[in-house]
N, C-alpha and C positions, 0 to 999 in steps of 0.2 A: 465561486463558493458563496461569498457574501451576497452577491446579487440573487442567487437562488434562494438563500435563506430569507431575504427580505421579500422576495416575490411570494414565497409560501406563507410568510407571516401576513402579508397584505391580503392574500386570498382567504386565509383563516379568519381574519378580522372582518372581511366583507361577508363571509358566510354567517358569522355570529350576529351581525347586524340584521340579517334577514333580507327580504326583498327590498329593492330600492324605493318602492312606492310607500312602504310602511313608515308611519310616523316614528321618529327617533326618540323614544321615550327615555333613553339614557342621557340625552342632552339636558342641561339645566333649564328649568322653567322657573322664573322668578329668582329666588336666592339659590346659589349653587351649593347645595348641601352635600355634594360630592367632594367639597373642599374640607380637608381634615380639620382645619381650624374652626370653620363654621359648625361642623358636626360636633366638635368638642363643646362649643358654647350653647348648642341647641337646648340641651336639658336645663342649663342655667336659666335661660330666658323663659322657657315654657313651663317650668315648675314654679314660676312666680304666680301662675294662675291655674295650673293644672295639678291634680293629684292622680298620678299614674295608677297607683294601686286601687284607689276608689273607682276610677274609670273602668279598670279591668273587671272589678267586681260587678259593677252595674251592667256592663256589656254581657258578661257571662250569665247574669240573671235573665237578661232579655233573650239571649239565644236559647236558654233552657236545655242545653245539651248535658248529658251525663259524663262521667269520668272516662268512658270508653271512646269518646269522640275524638276525631281528627279535625283540626281547625286550620284554615289558611289565614294568615295575617298579611293581607296584601298592602304593601307599603308600610313595613314594620318600623321604619326609622331606627331610632336607637333602642327599640325593644319596649316601648312604653306599655303596650298591651302584651306582647308575646312573653316577656319575662315573668310578668305577674300572673298571666293566665296559665302558665305551664302547670301549676298545681291543680288546675281544674280539669285538664284533659290528658288523654293518653299521648297525643302527639300534636305539636304545633309546627306548622311550616311558616317560617318568617321570611318574607320576600321583600326585597327593596332594590331599586335601580342604583342606589348610592353605595359604593364600596366603603366609603368613609363611615356612613351610618351603620352599615352591617358590621363593620369592625368594632364599633362601640357596643352594639347589641350583643355580639359574640362575647365580648369581654364581660359584660354584665351577666350573661348566662353562665359563663365559666366560673365567675366569682360566686354565683349562687349555687353552683354544683348541679346545674340542670343537664339532664341527658336526653330529654324528650323534646328539645327544640332543634329543628334543622333549619339552617339559614341558606337562602338561595338568592343569587344575584339575578334579578329580573323584575318584571312588572306586569301590569295588566295585559300588555301586548306580546310579551316575550316569555313569561314564565310557563314552563311545561310541567304540569303536575304528574308525578309518577305514582303508580300504585292505585288502589281503589279510590273512588270518588270520596271527597271529604264530606264530613257531616255539617260543617258550617264554615263561613268566611266572615272576616272583619276587615273593614277599610276605614281608617280614620284620617281625615284631612289629606287625602292623596289624589282622589279622582279629578280634582280641579286642575291637575297638571296636564290633563288631556283636553284637546278641543272636543266639541260635542259629538262629532262623527266617531272619533276614536274612543270616546266614553262608551258609546254603544257597542263598538267592537270589543272593547275590554270587558264590559259587563257580560256580554254574550259569551265570551271565552270563560269568564269566571263561573257563570251559571253551569257551563258544561263540565266544570271540575267538581261540582257538587252532586250528591245523590239526590234523586227526586225527593221533594219536601225538605231538602237541606235548608238551613237557615243562613241569612245574610244580614249583617248589621253594617249600615253605611252612615258615617257622620262626615259632614263636609261644610265648607263655606258655600251656601246656596242662598240666592237672593229671593226675597218675597215682598220687597217694597214696590210701590208704584213707580214705574219707570219715569214718569214725569217728575218724580222727586229724586232722581238719581244723584244730583249734585249735593243736596242736603244729606242724603243717605250715605254718600261716600265720606263726607265730613264726619258724620256720626260714627261710621265704622273706624275711621282713622283715629278719632278721639278716644274711642273705647279701647282700641288696641294700645294706644299710648298710655292710658291709665293702667292697663294690665302689665305692660312690658317696658314702659319708659320710652326713651328716644328710639330704641330698636324696634319697638312696636309700631311707631309711626312709619318708620322706613319700610318695615315688612308689609304693612297694610297698603302703603302707596304702591309698592312694587307689585303686590298681589293684584290690585285693581288695574294696574297698567299693563301687566305682562302675563298674568295667569288666566285661567279659563273657567272661573266660576260661572254658573248658569242659573236660570230661574227654576223655582220649584216645580212649575208645571212642565217644564222641559225634562227635569230630572225624573219626575214620576213617569213620564212617557218613555224615557230611556229604560228605566227599570222594568216596566211592564213588557216592552218589546224585546228586551234581552232575555226574558223568560222567568221573571220574578213576579210574585204576587205580593203587593205591598200590604202588610198587616197593620202598620202604624207609621204615620208621617208626622213628625213633631218639628214645627218651625219656631225658631226662637230669635227674637230681636231683629227680624228682617234680614239677618245675615247668615244664620246657622240653621242646619236642618239635620235631623237624625231619622233614619228609616229602618224599620224592622221588616224583613222580607222573608218569603219562603219561595224556594225554587219550585216552579210549577211541575207537576208530576210528569208531564210530557212537554218538552220544549221544542218548538219549531224554529226554523231559521228566523232571524230578526225580521220583523214585519216592516213593510214599506211605510213611510210616513206621509205619502202623498194622498191628497184628497181624491185625485183621479183613480188611484188604485183602490181606495175604499169603495168608490162608486161602482167599480166594475165587479165587485164581489157580491 
């Protein structure tokens, strides 16, 4: 009886993970924010240099959607955008791979009396959007958790969840410094985060550079274009951060090949 139970449990868990070749986006990348203790202190550190409400207002203005819109918050974390943006839209789908972060976000939404935010355990590679295509999507400091190949897969999946001409706002740690200056740039990045967050900022930035998957702006722009987005604005800041405002192309084709040989054959 017990053996059968555990066999069925293991089979269900394997099915939930998906195909064996797919990147395991549920596993921690950098800091383990699926840890309930780290999720609890996340807001404490990040609100030392971030104003969640102001961020949500600025993003909503860039998206330009009206109050009838449905928006996907891909990588919602503790609800920094989703909770504050709920007053702007008819429906917000808040998605995250961390159950601990989702728990805190749900608590905030409950305390705020929100009924138009739905929470989903998933990410760029695993979230399955139900219902009509969304009007817009937002992703803040999340995509760097995926290697570049999987960034493209995830962005292509996200584009397919949006209606034609749907809007997408992406903010992330994206590099634009000269690679020959990588050592001095790394020291500058670590120093800046230390000023914002103290010792914890130093540790986070060191872990980010060592274990996470931030990429260069020219790569990110190529990924967005090939995933089916038209970049309306690309804003690079301080050699380390970038924000993109995009529109889903009216007709998206399969993700294009990146090879020179392929382009020459066309």
